[in-house]
FINU-173775 format. One record per residue: residue number from 1; x, y, z of N, C-alpha, C in turn. Coordinates in steps of 0.001 Angstrom, whole numbers. Example, Ala and Ser with C-alpha at 12.3 -4.5 7.8 and 13.67 -1.06 7.14 Angstrom:
2
ATOM    k       nX       nY       nZ      caX      caY      caZ       cX       cY       cZ
ATOM    1    13190    -5690     7800    12300    -4500     7800    13200    -3300     7800
ATOM    2    12850    -2250     7080    13670    -1060     7140    12900       30     7870
//
This chain:
176
ATOM    k       nX       nY       nZ      caX      caY      caZ       cX       cY       cZ
ATOM    1    10300   -54311   -23524    10028   -53323   -24343     8635   -53715   -25161
ATOM    2     7771   -52646   -25358     6697   -53103   -26214     6889   -52440   -27593
ATOM    3     6895   -52979   -28616     6760   -52468   -29871     5542   -52385   -30312
ATOM    4     4933   -51168   -30545     3462   -50966   -30979     3247   -51424   -32363
ATOM    5     4354   -51168   -33159     4212   -51586   -34807     4071   -52885   -34926
ATOM    6     4826   -53581   -34069     4938   -55166   -34159     3799   -55768   -33343
ATOM    7     3364   -54989   -32384     2434   -55506   -31182     3077   -56603   -30559
ATOM    8     4070   -56171   -29959     5030   -57324   -29370     5712   -56798   -28254
ATOM    9     6133   -57528   -27226     7187   -57253   -26125     8399   -58105   -26415
ATOM   10     9425   -57415   -25765    10854   -58205   -25806    11476   -57783   -24826
ATOM   11    12401   -58717   -24313    13322   -58304   -23346    14585   -59362   -23471
ATOM   12    15816   -58647   -23623    16986   -59607   -23770    17134   -60687   -22695
ATOM   13    17556   -61783   -22939    17747   -62867   -22231    18501   -62370   -20828
ATOM   14    19748   -62075   -21216    20531   -61437   -20040    19948   -60471   -19200
ATOM   15    19290   -59435   -19570    18499   -58357   -18951    17392   -59140   -18044
ATOM   16    16671   -60119   -18659    15728   -60757   -18091    16405   -61729   -16832
ATOM   17    17364   -62297   -16977    17934   -62828   -15816    18391   -62120   -14772
ATOM   18    18905   -60790   -15147    19192   -59722   -14289    18371   -59340   -13449
ATOM   19    17299   -58860   -14131    16075   -58436   -13346    15383   -59477   -12517
ATOM   20    15519   -60764   -12951    14958   -61659   -12076    15568   -61892   -10685
ATOM   21    16943   -61864   -11031    17761   -61995    -9803    18106   -60785    -8911
ATOM   22    17793   -59706    -9337    18262   -58520    -8592    17038   -57741    -8092
ATOM   23    15799   -57969    -8781    14664   -57235    -8294    13725   -57977    -7818
ATOM   24    12913   -57468    -6840    11856   -58332    -6200    10585   -57857    -7082
ATOM   25    10202   -58992    -7739     9032   -58835    -8683     7766   -58883    -7923
ATOM   26     7007   -57940    -7731     5648   -57994    -7038     4552   -58112    -7817
ATOM   27     3400   -58333    -7353     2280   -58594    -8152     1805   -57297    -8815
ATOM   28     2135   -56146    -8108     1846   -54877    -8611     2681   -54464    -9783
ATOM   29     3617   -54894    -9842     4744   -54660   -10981     4407   -55474   -12220
ATOM   30     3793   -56510   -12143     3633   -57300   -13169     2012   -57429   -13651
ATOM   31     1221   -56975   -12679     -293   -57070   -13058     -578   -56532   -14479
ATOM   32     -260   -55311   -14774     -460   -54830   -16108      -58   -55598   -17222
ATOM   33     1195   -56131   -17117     1606   -57024   -18111      886   -58226   -18269
ATOM   34      595   -58777   -17171     -153   -59980   -17207    -1713   -59650   -17882
ATOM   35    -2151   -58712   -17444    -3571   -58334   -17962    -3387   -58007   -19685
ATOM   36    -2245   -57452   -20073    -2069   -57099   -21424    -1992   -58431   -22217
ATOM   37    -1002   -59288   -21746     -958   -60724   -22443    -2085   -61449   -22456
ATOM   38    -2868   -61491   -21351    -4080   -62290   -21240    -5083   -61786   -22201
ATOM   39    -5228   -60291   -22305    -6050   -59598   -23355    -5579   -60041   -24568
ATOM   40    -4279   -60159   -25019    -3893   -60407   -26247    -4169   -61924   -26644
ATOM   41    -4416   -62661   -25633    -4801   -64060   -25909    -6218   -64201   -26059
ATOM   42    -7017   -63185   -25697    -8500   -63262   -25797    -8864   -63114   -27516
ATOM   43    -9841   -63710   -27927   -10434   -63562   -29102   -11884   -63098   -29029
ATOM   44   -12090   -62076   -29870   -13346   -61557   -30238   -13897   -62259   -31505
ATOM   45   -14687   -63233   -31357   -15084   -63975   -32567   -15665   -63198   -33693
ATOM   46   -16055   -61975   -33513   -16630   -61121   -34651   -15577   -60480   -35433
ATOM   47   -14339   -60364   -34788   -13187   -59631   -35549   -12035   -60315   -35641
ATOM   48   -11500   -61186   -34716   -10325   -61804   -34477   -10138   -63084   -35036
ATOM   49    -8867   -63351   -35592    -8631   -64729   -36104    -7770   -65266   -35113
ATOM   50    -8061   -66386   -34452    -7406   -67159   -33275    -5898   -67356   -33652
ATOM   51    -5607   -67552   -35026    -4257   -67812   -35452    -3386   -66551   -35173
ATOM   52    -3968   -65365   -35313    -3031   -64325   -34917    -2598   -64042   -33476
ATOM   53    -3256   -64999   -32418    -3199   -64913   -31221    -1928   -65642   -30734
ATOM   54    -1442   -66761   -31784     -695   -67701   -31295      694   -67254   -30928
ATOM   55     1085   -66044   -31322     2315   -65606   -31017     2513   -65144   -29658
ATOM   56     1299   -65047   -29055     1195   -64634   -27652     1337   -65751   -26592
ATOM   57     1126   -66973   -27179     1166   -68355   -26335     2457   -68525   -25470
ATOM   58     3675   -68056   -26016     4844   -68172   -25243     5020   -67319   -24168
ATOM   59     4445   -66012   -24353     4468   -65036   -23373     3451   -65494   -22269
ATOM   60     2461   -65902   -22666     1299   -66491   -21538     2084   -67555   -20633
ATOM   61     2708   -68576   -21473     3213   -69626   -20688     4220   -69112   -19716
ATOM   62     5157   -68303   -20222     6188   -67738   -19355     5765   -66944   -18092
ATOM   63     4550   -66145   -18420     4104   -65397   -17293     3254   -66425   -16256
ATOM   64     2727   -67199   -16627     2008   -68253   -16060     3125   -69195   -15084
ATOM   65     4051   -69466   -15746     5109   -70016   -15040     5713   -69307   -13785
ATOM   66     6111   -68231   -14057     6618   -67329   -13069     5746   -66780   -12172
ATOM   67     4415   -66748   -12269     3447   -65940   -11526     2281   -66663   -11094
ATOM   68     2355   -67960   -10871     1288   -68865   -10600      634   -68486    -9323
ATOM   69     1049   -67793    -8393      602   -67466    -7103     -103   -65979    -6936
ATOM   70     -230   -65280    -8014    -1042   -64036    -8045    -2240   -64236    -7741
ATOM   71    -2941   -63124    -7671    -4509   -63150    -7368    -5115   -64184    -8428
ATOM   72    -5972   -64892    -7908    -6902   -65905    -8568    -7456   -65301    -9915
ATOM   73    -8078   -64046    -9817    -8776   -63639   -11063    -7852   -63118   -12105
ATOM   74    -6493   -62782   -11609    -5436   -62553   -12792    -5076   -63789   -13372
ATOM   75    -4784   -64856   -12611    -4308   -66071   -13187    -5329   -66780   -14140
ATOM   76    -6689   -66837   -13446    -7623   -67585   -14216    -7911   -66987   -15559
ATOM   77    -7809   -65471   -15480    -8112   -64892   -16902    -6804   -65226   -17929
ATOM   78    -5518   -65368   -17274    -4558   -65511   -18309    -4636   -67017   -18512
ATOM   79    -4783   -68002   -17631    -4718   -69270   -17877    -5900   -69855   -18787
ATOM   80    -7024   -69259   -18666    -8271   -69524   -19457    -8022   -69441   -20840
ATOM   81    -7448   -67946   -21084    -7269   -67430   -22497    -6230   -68619   -23106
ATOM   82    -5072   -68618   -22263    -3971   -69420   -22770    -4427   -70826   -23264
ATOM   83    -5338   -71394   -22433    -5950   -72697   -22700    -6605   -72869   -24055
ATOM   84    -7443   -71760   -24190    -8258   -71676   -25248    -7515   -71535   -26605
ATOM   85    -6453   -70813   -26524    -5519   -70338   -27599    -4686   -71939   -27957
ATOM   86    -4295   -72598   -26851    -3638   -73874   -27092    -4629   -74912   -27793
ATOM   87    -5789   -74791   -27403    -6733   -75735   -27973    -6855   -75421   -29571
ATOM   88    -6797   -73928   -29704    -6869   -73394   -31217    -5922   -74077   -31905
ATOM   89    -4585   -74022   -31261    -3243   -74363   -31873    -3460   -75814   -32173
ATOM   90    -4175   -76645   -31496    -4110   -78063   -31534    -3339   -78873   -30373
ATOM   91    -3003   -78245   -29489    -2266   -78674   -28443    -3141   -78974   -27325
ATOM   92    -3902   -80068   -27636    -5130   -80512   -26753    -4692   -81034   -25334
ATOM   93    -3478   -81620   -25268    -3159   -82107   -24042    -2745   -80990   -22919
ATOM   94    -2030   -79934   -23526    -1696   -78877   -22565    -2959   -78030   -22327
ATOM   95    -3783   -77920   -23424    -5166   -77370   -23229    -6056   -77891   -22234
ATOM   96    -6009   -79277   -22286    -6932   -80144   -21285    -6551   -79814   -19784
ATOM   97    -5135   -79850   -19685    -4597   -79819   -18299    -4844   -78331   -17847
ATOM   98    -4734   -77187   -18700    -4693   -75868   -18399    -6443   -75715   -17921
ATOM   99    -7321   -76044   -18887    -8733   -75684   -18779    -9218   -76513   -17526
ATOM  100    -8943   -77712   -17204    -9326   -78588   -16160    -8991   -77856   -14818
ATOM  101    -7638   -77287   -14858    -7092   -76636   -13664    -7986   -75203   -13233
ATOM  102    -8313   -74656   -14479    -9013   -73395   -14385   -10319   -73581   -13635
ATOM  103   -11070   -74646   -14192   -12344   -74995   -13682   -12187   -75394   -12355
ATOM  104   -11282   -76272   -11960   -11104   -76499   -10448   -10850   -75292    -9549
ATOM  105    -9992   -74222   -10005    -9654   -73136    -9181   -11070   -72344    -9006
ATOM  106   -11662   -72140    -9988   -13007   -71278    -9931   -13910   -71974    -9093
ATOM  107   -14054   -73276    -9104   -15209   -74140    -8414   -14597   -73963    -6752
ATOM  108   -13303   -74075    -6477   -12789   -73958    -5199   -13086   -72579    -4613
ATOM  109   -12902   -71733    -5468   -13048   -70062    -5080   -14467   -69654    -4993
ATOM  110   -15340   -70251    -5863   -16613   -69469    -5888   -17772   -70662    -5686
ATOM  111   -17385   -71953    -5607   -18317   -73022    -5560   -18925   -73417    -6868
ATOM  112   -19381   -74598    -6978   -19700   -75196    -8246   -21072   -74618    -8880
ATOM  113   -21797   -74007    -8021   -22934   -73346    -8466   -23012   -72078    -8772
ATOM  114   -21995   -71275    -8706   -21826   -69909    -8791   -21961   -69597   -10187
ATOM  115   -22787   -68446   -10724   -22946   -68205   -11983   -21653   -67941   -12729
ATOM  116   -20749   -67428   -12102   -19454   -67036   -12971   -18668   -68203   -13266
ATOM  117   -19064   -69493   -12891   -18432   -70631   -13175   -18931   -71308   -14492
ATOM  118   -19948   -70823   -15025   -20611   -71367   -16108   -19789   -71370   -17420
ATOM  119   -18930   -70329   -17640   -18164   -70172   -18798   -16987   -71141   -18629
ATOM  120   -16520   -71573   -17580   -15351   -72312   -17627   -15971   -73720   -17701
ATOM  121   -17103   -74018   -17215   -17659   -75281   -17353   -17759   -75568   -18885
ATOM  122   -18186   -74551   -19624   -18422   -74684   -20992   -17287   -74842   -21755
ATOM  123   -16113   -74047   -21424   -15052   -74084   -22214   -14372   -75448   -22013
ATOM  124   -14360   -76008   -20661   -13869   -77418   -20558   -14725   -78463   -21377
ATOM  125   -15963   -78219   -21297   -16955   -79334   -21805   -16726   -79237   -23460
ATOM  126   -16390   -78077   -24023   -16263   -77872   -25584   -14982   -78671   -25708
ATOM  127   -14025   -78440   -24796   -12799   -79106   -25130   -12830   -80746   -25231
ATOM  128   -13426   -81240   -23982   -13634   -82555   -23876   -14392   -83107   -25016
ATOM  129   -15521   -82619   -25644   -16109   -82865   -26852   -15116   -82806   -28020
ATOM  130   -14249   -81839   -28153   -13337   -81908   -29340   -12323   -83074   -28964
ATOM  131   -12086   -83493   -28035   -11166   -84515   -27835   -11934   -86042   -28001
ATOM  132   -13128   -85958   -28057   -13894   -87254   -28345   -14446   -87723   -27083
ATOM  133   -14338   -87178   -26056   -14978   -87408   -24830   -16389   -86924   -24484
ATOM  134   -17137   -87495   -25326   -18613   -86975   -25234   -19368   -87169   -23946
ATOM  135   -18991   -88350   -23448   -19537   -88558   -22042   -19122   -87631   -20949
ATOM  136   -18016   -87243   -21030   -17281   -86364   -20085   -17691   -85063   -20409
ATOM  137   -17785   -84639   -21598   -18287   -83236   -21898   -19822   -83070   -21681
ATOM  138   -20595   -83967   -21703   -22042   -83764   -21323   -22461   -83171   -20049
ATOM  139   -21969   -83738   -18852   -22338   -83048   -17499   -21720   -81801   -17420
ATOM  140   -20415   -81355   -18065   -19927   -79925   -18126   -20733   -79015   -19009
ATOM  141   -21267   -79465   -19877   -22181   -78529   -20809   -23522   -78431   -20157
ATOM  142   -23920   -79440   -19585   -25429   -79401   -18791   -25253   -78275   -17746
ATOM  143   -24120   -78519   -17065   -23924   -77777   -15844   -23745   -76057   -16355
ATOM  144   -23123   -75949   -17505   -22836   -74668   -17941   -24271   -73952   -18284
ATOM  145   -24990   -74840   -18995   -26339   -74375   -19416   -27335   -74044   -18222
ATOM  146   -27323   -75187   -17213   -28223   -74849   -15984   -27989   -73680   -15216
ATOM  147   -26453   -73246   -15291   -25959   -71996   -14551   -26382   -70865   -15266
ATOM  148   -26174   -70927   -16627   -26475   -69711   -17391   -28044   -69427   -17407
ATOM  149   -28831   -70386   -17407   -30281   -70266   -17071   -30608   -69545   -15762
ATOM  150   -30040   -70027   -14884   -30283   -69554   -13446   -29799   -68118   -13524
ATOM  151   -28743   -67918   -13981   -28310   -66430   -13948   -29064   -65307   -14797
ATOM  152   -29376   -65867   -16104   -29787   -64789   -16954   -31181   -64819   -17528
ATOM  153   -32037   -65934   -17038   -33352   -66238   -17439   -33235   -66628   -18753
ATOM  154   -34160   -66564   -19675   -34382   -67003   -20970   -34015   -66208   -22103
ATOM  155   -33647   -65099   -21924   -33224   -64057   -23083   -31800   -63555   -22841
ATOM  156   -30742   -64295   -23109   -29543   -63636   -22887   -28572   -64341   -24031
ATOM  157   -27509   -63670   -24476   -26555   -64206   -25330   -25826   -65382   -24777
ATOM  158   -25316   -65276   -23670   -24616   -66405   -22809   -25488   -67709   -22661
ATOM  159   -26746   -67338   -22689   -27675   -68570   -22463   -27572   -69285   -24042
ATOM  160   -27801   -68369   -24927   -28004   -68984   -26260   -26620   -69772   -26775
ATOM  161   -25519   -69232   -26164   -24243   -69981   -26551   -24361   -71328   -25788
ATOM  162   -24760   -71359   -24449   -24808   -72727   -23712   -25647   -73461   -24441
ATOM  163   -26775   -73134   -24885   -27793   -73962   -25620   -27217   -74480   -26769
ATOM  164   -26591   -73718   -27633   -25775   -74050   -28903   -24779   -75146   -28629
ATOM  165   -24019   -75081   -27714   -22965   -75897   -27258   -23504   -77270   -26991
ATOM  166   -24565   -77083   -26165   -25183   -78522   -25711   -25817   -79203   -26839
ATOM  167   -26505   -78313   -27717   -27108   -78876   -28985   -26220   -79602   -29873
ATOM  168   -25087   -79016   -30160   -24090   -79600   -30955   -23493   -80811   -30208
ATOM  169   -23312   -80842   -29123   -22850   -82017   -28526   -23967   -83203   -28473
ATOM  170   -25232   -82852   -28200   -26483   -83912   -28400   -26362   -84393   -29728
ATOM  171   -26152   -83493   -30829   -26258   -83969   -32274   -25094   -84916   -32383
ATOM  172   -23756   -84555   -31855   -22833   -85521   -32254   -23002   -86767   -31363
ATOM  173   -23768   -86875   -30275   -23951   -87965   -29556   -25108   -88726   -30245
ATOM  174   -25785   -88289   -31151   -26835   -88809   -31913   -28042   -88734   -31054
ATOM  175   -28234   -87911   -30258   -29362   -87994   -29062   -30225   -86800   -29821
ATOM  176   -31009   -87198   -30769   -31938   -86247   -31368   -33255   -86118   -30571
//
Protein backbone atom coordinates (compact mmCIF):
# COMPACT_ATOMS: atom_id res chain seq x y z
CA UNK A 1 0.00 0.00 0.00
CA UNK A 2 1.14 3.51 -0.72
CA UNK A 3 0.43 6.13 1.94
CA UNK A 4 0.56 9.52 0.25
CA UNK A 5 0.48 11.41 3.54
CA UNK A 6 3.58 9.60 4.83
CA UNK A 7 5.07 9.12 1.35
CA UNK A 8 5.66 5.46 2.04
CA UNK A 9 4.80 1.93 0.96
CA UNK A 10 3.97 -0.95 3.27
CA UNK A 11 2.98 -4.59 3.14
CA UNK A 12 2.45 -6.91 6.06
CA UNK A 13 5.22 -9.55 6.22
CA UNK A 14 2.72 -12.43 6.05
CA UNK A 15 1.05 -10.94 2.98
CA UNK A 16 4.42 -10.38 1.36
CA UNK A 17 5.34 -14.04 1.98
CA UNK A 18 2.02 -15.29 0.58
CA UNK A 19 2.32 -13.07 -2.49
CA UNK A 20 5.89 -14.18 -3.08
CA UNK A 21 4.97 -17.87 -2.89
CA UNK A 22 1.67 -17.83 -4.78
CA UNK A 23 1.96 -15.20 -7.48
CA UNK A 24 4.32 -15.15 -10.36
CA UNK A 25 5.96 -11.77 -10.08
CA UNK A 26 6.84 -10.51 -13.51
CA UNK A 27 8.87 -7.54 -14.60
CA UNK A 28 5.74 -5.77 -15.82
CA UNK A 29 4.11 -6.13 -12.40
CA UNK A 30 6.98 -4.54 -10.47
CA UNK A 31 8.41 -2.12 -13.01
CA UNK A 32 6.33 0.80 -11.75
CA UNK A 33 7.27 0.13 -8.12
CA UNK A 34 10.96 -0.11 -8.98
CA UNK A 35 10.79 3.15 -10.94
CA UNK A 36 9.00 4.87 -8.03
CA UNK A 37 11.48 3.68 -5.40
CA UNK A 38 14.46 4.52 -7.63
CA UNK A 39 12.93 7.96 -8.12
CA UNK A 40 12.47 8.34 -4.36
CA UNK A 41 16.19 7.58 -3.97
CA UNK A 42 17.09 10.29 -6.49
CA UNK A 43 18.25 13.67 -5.20
CA UNK A 44 17.65 17.03 -6.88
CA UNK A 45 20.50 19.06 -5.40
CA UNK A 46 18.52 22.28 -5.76
CA UNK A 47 15.63 21.20 -3.54
CA UNK A 48 16.23 17.85 -1.84
CA UNK A 49 18.04 16.91 1.34
CA UNK A 50 19.71 13.49 0.91
CA UNK A 51 18.85 12.63 4.52
CA UNK A 52 15.16 12.65 3.60
CA UNK A 53 15.89 9.84 1.13
CA UNK A 54 17.41 7.45 3.67
CA UNK A 55 14.02 5.93 4.50
CA UNK A 56 13.89 4.53 0.96
CA UNK A 57 17.20 2.63 1.22
CA UNK A 58 15.65 -0.51 2.73
CA UNK A 59 13.00 -0.56 -0.02
CA UNK A 60 15.68 -0.20 -2.68
CA UNK A 61 17.77 -3.00 -1.17
CA UNK A 62 14.77 -5.32 -1.00
CA UNK A 63 13.77 -4.65 -4.61
CA UNK A 64 17.33 -5.07 -5.81
CA UNK A 65 17.62 -8.33 -3.92
CA UNK A 66 14.43 -9.76 -5.46
CA UNK A 67 14.69 -8.38 -8.97
CA UNK A 68 18.37 -8.38 -9.93
CA UNK A 69 17.56 -9.88 -13.32
CA UNK A 70 15.24 -7.17 -14.59
CA UNK A 71 16.05 -5.09 -17.64
CA UNK A 72 19.41 -3.43 -17.26
CA UNK A 73 18.12 0.15 -17.38
CA UNK A 74 15.72 -0.47 -14.48
CA UNK A 75 18.33 -2.14 -12.31
CA UNK A 76 21.04 0.42 -13.10
CA UNK A 77 18.70 3.32 -12.25
CA UNK A 78 17.76 1.72 -8.92
CA UNK A 79 21.25 0.47 -8.04
CA UNK A 80 22.97 3.75 -8.93
CA UNK A 81 20.57 5.84 -6.84
CA UNK A 82 20.77 3.34 -3.99
CA UNK A 83 24.58 3.43 -4.11
CA UNK A 84 24.60 7.22 -3.99
CA UNK A 85 22.27 7.30 -0.99
CA UNK A 86 24.35 4.66 0.80
CA UNK A 87 27.34 6.94 0.21
CA UNK A 88 25.40 9.86 1.68
CA UNK A 89 24.51 7.67 4.66
CA UNK A 90 28.19 6.85 5.19
CA UNK A 91 27.97 3.18 4.22
CA UNK A 92 30.99 3.42 1.95
CA UNK A 93 31.65 -0.32 1.75
CA UNK A 94 28.23 -1.14 0.33
CA UNK A 95 28.16 2.03 -1.79
CA UNK A 96 31.54 1.09 -3.26
CA UNK A 97 30.36 -2.39 -4.17
CA UNK A 98 27.13 -1.09 -5.67
CA UNK A 99 28.61 1.77 -7.74
CA UNK A 100 31.46 -0.40 -8.99
CA UNK A 101 28.94 -3.01 -10.13
CA UNK A 102 26.81 -0.36 -11.86
CA UNK A 103 29.86 0.90 -13.74
CA UNK A 104 30.77 -2.63 -14.83
CA UNK A 105 27.21 -3.30 -16.00
CA UNK A 106 26.99 -0.18 -18.15
CA UNK A 107 30.48 -0.72 -19.60
CA UNK A 108 29.48 -4.26 -20.62
CA UNK A 109 26.18 -3.02 -22.07
CA UNK A 110 27.31 0.16 -23.83
CA UNK A 111 31.11 0.02 -24.00
CA UNK A 112 33.56 2.08 -21.98
CA UNK A 113 33.55 5.00 -24.41
CA UNK A 114 29.78 5.45 -24.69
CA UNK A 115 28.63 8.91 -23.62
CA UNK A 116 25.95 7.59 -21.26
CA UNK A 117 28.65 5.89 -19.16
CA UNK A 118 30.23 9.23 -18.11
CA UNK A 119 27.96 9.79 -15.13
CA UNK A 120 28.74 6.31 -13.76
CA UNK A 121 32.48 6.89 -14.07
CA UNK A 122 31.96 10.16 -12.24
CA UNK A 123 29.82 8.68 -9.46
CA UNK A 124 32.32 5.90 -8.81
CA UNK A 125 35.29 8.26 -9.07
CA UNK A 126 33.83 10.68 -6.53
CA UNK A 127 33.19 7.79 -4.16
CA UNK A 128 36.78 6.55 -4.52
CA UNK A 129 37.94 10.09 -3.81
CA UNK A 130 35.81 10.21 -0.65
CA UNK A 131 37.33 6.88 0.38
CA UNK A 132 40.80 8.41 0.03
CA UNK A 133 41.73 6.41 -3.08
CA UNK A 134 42.85 9.45 -5.05
CA UNK A 135 44.93 7.42 -7.50
CA UNK A 136 41.93 5.16 -8.20
CA UNK A 137 39.60 8.14 -8.54
CA UNK A 138 41.76 10.01 -11.04
CA UNK A 139 41.29 7.72 -14.08
CA UNK A 140 37.56 7.49 -13.36
CA UNK A 141 37.09 11.24 -13.23
CA UNK A 142 39.39 11.76 -16.24
CA UNK A 143 37.29 9.29 -18.23
CA UNK A 144 34.06 11.00 -17.13
CA UNK A 145 35.47 14.38 -18.22
CA UNK A 146 36.67 12.99 -21.56
CA UNK A 147 33.28 11.43 -22.32
CA UNK A 148 31.39 14.56 -21.27
CA UNK A 149 33.60 16.69 -23.56
CA UNK A 150 33.11 14.27 -26.41
CA UNK A 151 29.34 14.24 -25.99
CA UNK A 152 28.45 17.82 -25.18
CA UNK A 153 31.14 20.09 -26.53
CA UNK A 154 32.37 22.94 -24.38
CA UNK A 155 29.13 24.46 -23.08
CA UNK A 156 27.06 22.06 -21.06
CA UNK A 157 26.08 21.60 -17.41
CA UNK A 158 27.28 17.98 -17.33
CA UNK A 159 30.67 19.07 -18.61
CA UNK A 160 30.89 21.75 -15.92
CA UNK A 161 30.13 19.15 -13.26
CA UNK A 162 32.84 16.82 -14.60
CA UNK A 163 35.38 19.68 -14.67
CA UNK A 164 34.43 20.59 -11.11
CA UNK A 165 34.77 17.00 -9.87
CA UNK A 166 38.14 16.60 -11.56
CA UNK A 167 39.36 19.99 -10.29
CA UNK A 168 38.46 19.14 -6.71
CA UNK A 169 40.37 15.86 -7.04
CA UNK A 170 43.45 17.59 -8.46
CA UNK A 171 43.35 20.10 -5.62
CA UNK A 172 43.11 17.31 -3.08
CA UNK A 173 46.08 15.62 -4.77
CA UNK A 174 47.92 18.95 -4.54
CA UNK A 175 48.35 18.89 -8.33
CA UNK A 176 48.04 22.63 -8.85
